[in-house]
Steps between C-alpha positions, in 0.01 A plus 500: 500500500777664701809701417706492818727763655830526315365336183486695173268430208584665166286478186513670159262519208138585432239368742766350724427468874720426797223303674186400308197300615202438273211325674211572267251236619200614705586233755864608538650490848667797668848589377785672681768704322782636716811701420755568772794520261555688175305476173618686191316485168537681169284505191157608388212377720738335746417459868679428823212288631191407301187323625188403312237340722164374384392383847128572534467394864496818709673312784806446278745789550831506315800662665776709342776641722808701409755582766793508258580700188322485166632697202341490154601676179297536181165629379198363687723322749371445852647417836191296591229411247163358609217372282198270531208493742675334794541713814853620573661630820812696400769634734799711398755574770789504254577714197345483154652716227389507136634680194322541167182638351186380679700299750379484862597347830164323507260443214168331574245366259385272778361504851735643765295511818781635716822687420743578784796722418798660675683627192515878484761776511606617156392172337133445594327183391341566160173336402262457207187298429222383732555654842527277807192489718712598801833679509708498821797730540778404740635798697836441666605859565438859386726439201443130437146409398314345207398712202277394212518687167238430232546828312676338203253214462137442421316379809145379552292414805475635854775452758474523878799648685630362829811507717669165556495370859880482515531876444653745745329841489585839648239741630450837324690383193456521124624228264525657155362343181395161632271482197546664162274494196179365654180676392197553722319201351798272578513565876261322734594670829718789615502504882488264794673389819802283575591332829856400594687461827204623702476820293205593282575712195265687268623501141387678185602514137523867402595728214591868498230749404543613140728211409433160348255284693674194350805547724428399859702550817436298815439709813510345847340653810434362850153360555286600800550317829155347462493293182122486466363551146361841601833612649697376201263674257537823698876461482481455124296821473764682706766354273311626195485853642868484599598389150290769335683763706823362349349514146442124488180316410426137579498320166147453359401141428265329259218389739477843669516678165218292351275549805569874499421527128168319547400750770613792285307363201178475702538862608566617144186318387297706746681819402423450130136414582468823700650709221282331237188563710589869523551531123175316417307716746646819349349419161158591646601851614265762353337835570171547315354818656656798317452871568409773253859491370463130419759411766476251787760472779478223761722401794485191713686206642553134435564212738595165346524176695571155360334263746697192394821685594519743797603785270334841462560846356345847539502768229377855438314568171464801272264456201438758228249483211421727206163463326563537127131467409182391680586140411880498507744576782872442558668454836831454674600406854786473749504226764776572754595219735525627859562185702529129435555198718617149420523200730817491708648806336656279234408735212475878500374695199619852430238777522690741273302486175119496467288280278367697203213427266289628212139426406245581232124456545210501254149511648177456310327757722647793694333380822686170486205285398522272203806342351848617601847410377823574687863456396766522776875460526723510809874499563695452820868434569624413850837405640504247782741418780492130577644349817530126481385359835761356732505121485783347700765770457406631155388859444535693178358840405452585134348792314292464183 
C-alpha cells in the first residue's frame, strides 16, 4: 500500500490507522507499506502505518518505508506500529511526530530485523517495544544525522548499531546523542569500522565518565592505513585511550559485560575458597606447652594455596594461651595477612585488619594423652578491590 507524494491521509477516532495491513496467516506473502506524503491521525491507539504479519517463512521480509510526514495525536498512538512474527525491514527518512501519553514514533510487538533512520535534530525518532535486530543511522552532516530515543519507552532485546552505507562522515568528529535510553543489556556492539569513498573510519559509541551510560555519542576517527584486523584493533585501542583522556568511555555492551562477569565470578570463587581455607585452618591454632606462670606464647607463619585456583596468601601468627588448670586452657590469636595473590590481579584483598580468634581446650590428661575437647571461634573482615577484566572495551573497577 502506497501513499504518494502530495497526498494526505487524515483519520480520527480510537484505533484508527492511515495505512493498515493485517496478514495474520503463517503463509502470508511479503507486504510493502510506503508513505511519501502526509499521514495525520488522532485518537487513542491510532497509528500512521500499522502492520501485522504472521509470515513464518524466514525468507519473507515485509517492508515499511516513510519518506514523508507522519503525525499522530492521542494516548498510545504510534507513527509506525508493528506486530506479529513476520520479519520487517523498516526505513524512516522522513519525519514521525507523536503527541500523547505512551505514544512513540515506532512501537514494535513484532520482528523488526532492520531499522534505518535519518530523523534526528531536536525531534529524534522515539521507540518502544521489541528492539530491532539491527539499527542503522544515516549521517548526512555534522548536524544532520539519525537519532534513536528509547528513554520514554519500555524496550526488550539486543540491538546492533551500524552506520548506513549512504552516510557521509567526517574524521575526528563527535555526533551527540545518537542513542538515548539504551541499557547495557540492550546494546550488542559499540565500536567498528566504516568504509566510504576510499576512506576507512573507526567509530565508537561513547558516554562521558560520571554521566549516564544510556546516552551515547558517536565518535569518528581515521583508521590506520593498513586495514588488517590487527591494525584496526590497535587503532581501536588508541581510540579508547584518546577518548579516556577526554573523559569518555566506549559504551559497555551486553556480550562483553557477561563474559567479564563470568571471569570475575571465577576469580571471586577462588578468593572465597582461599579465605575459607585460612579461617578453617585457624581453628586448629593452639599452644599447649606453658611455663611456670601458666602462659604460652607462640609465633609463626601461614601460607595458604588453593590448588584449583592460582591464589595464595601469606600471614604472620601470634598465639597466646593461659592454662587455667591442668586440664583447662584458654587461648587467643592474631593472624595478620602480609601478602596475597590472585590470578590476573583481578581481586586484591586489603591487609589492614588481622583475623582474630578465641579457643578453649579441655584435656583428660595434662600431657595431652586421652580425650580432648576444643571449642574455637574466628572472625575476619576484609575489604576487596575488584577489577573486572577487560573484554572488548569494557573495564570497571569497584570496591567492596
